[in-house]
C-alpha positions, 0 to 999 in steps of 0.5 A: 500499499503506498504511502501518501506522504512519501509520495508528495515529498520532494525527490532527492534524486531529481535535477531540477527542483522547481518547474521553472528549471532555474534551481537544481539540486547539485549531487544530481549534476555534479561528477568530479570524484572529489566533490561530495554534495548532500541531499536537496543542496541546490544552485539557483541561477535565473540567468544561465542553466544551473545545471552548468555549476560543475563547469562555471562555479567550481573553479580550477578543479584538478582532482588528482591534486587531492583536494576535495569540495564536500557541501552538506545537505539543505544548502542554498547556494545563490546565482553567481557563488564560485568555489575556488579549488587548491590548484589555483595557487601559485608557488610562493615559496620562490622569488617569482610565482610565475608558472614556467612548468606549464608551458612547455619546452626548456621552461619544463625541462628546468623546472619541477612539476607544477602541482608538485609546487603549490600549496595545499590549503586542504578540503573545503568543506561546507556544513548542513542548511548553510545559505551562501548569498549571490555572487560569493567567493569561496577560497580553498581550504575554508570551513563553514559550520552547519546553519552559517549565513554568508551575505552576497558578493562576500569573498570567504578566506577564513572560517566560518562558525556554526550558525553564524552570519558574515560577510565581506571582503575578506569575510568576516563575523557579523554576529550569531544567528541567535543570541542563545547560545543553548539553542545553537547547541540544541540544533547542532545535536538535533542535526535535522537535517539527518532525519528520515523523509517522513520524519522531516515532515513532521518537523517542518512546522518546528524548524519553520517556527520563529517562535524560537523559545517553543522551538527550544522547549520542543527540541529539548523534549525531542532529545529528551533534555531536562 
């Protein structure tokens, strides 16, 4: 017997998230082995085809270099946002940053392999339920915590803690999303983004409630915390 609720839940394996085809679920259109994206994380672009995200919005991605881009579930990524991968860097330990090795001939013969000389910033990790505003630039090795918000046209060069609002060039912490630190701790324990689909549907009124005192109490009840 079919479950009527389950049949109405948006399909995380669909490419387009709306009928206008301006928003797509990224995990279904990205193919590079070093890019990992969770369910329902979407990219929205009403100017260009959003399914071109991997080519247009992930820059200098050479998987053999070893870095990864990891984006959690339920993230909102606005139009024009780009992620810069580690191979975009240049050698900075020598007199010149010029990449002679990549141009061939005598230049290649007299220099070390290009990739071996690049600084390694590490993986870029975006948490769950992160909202990244329009035309942001996320630099290599950055960590953005769960529930964070990044203001439009920010250049993110430093880590952003969970449930924090940041913005600017370079980005700086503006404020915590919630003044109540206990609420933040409860949300990080709740991990609603890992709920089973039907469980999430039932939790939606809680997640969209602006009465944060009531939300806090209900989360405590769910977690059986006094």
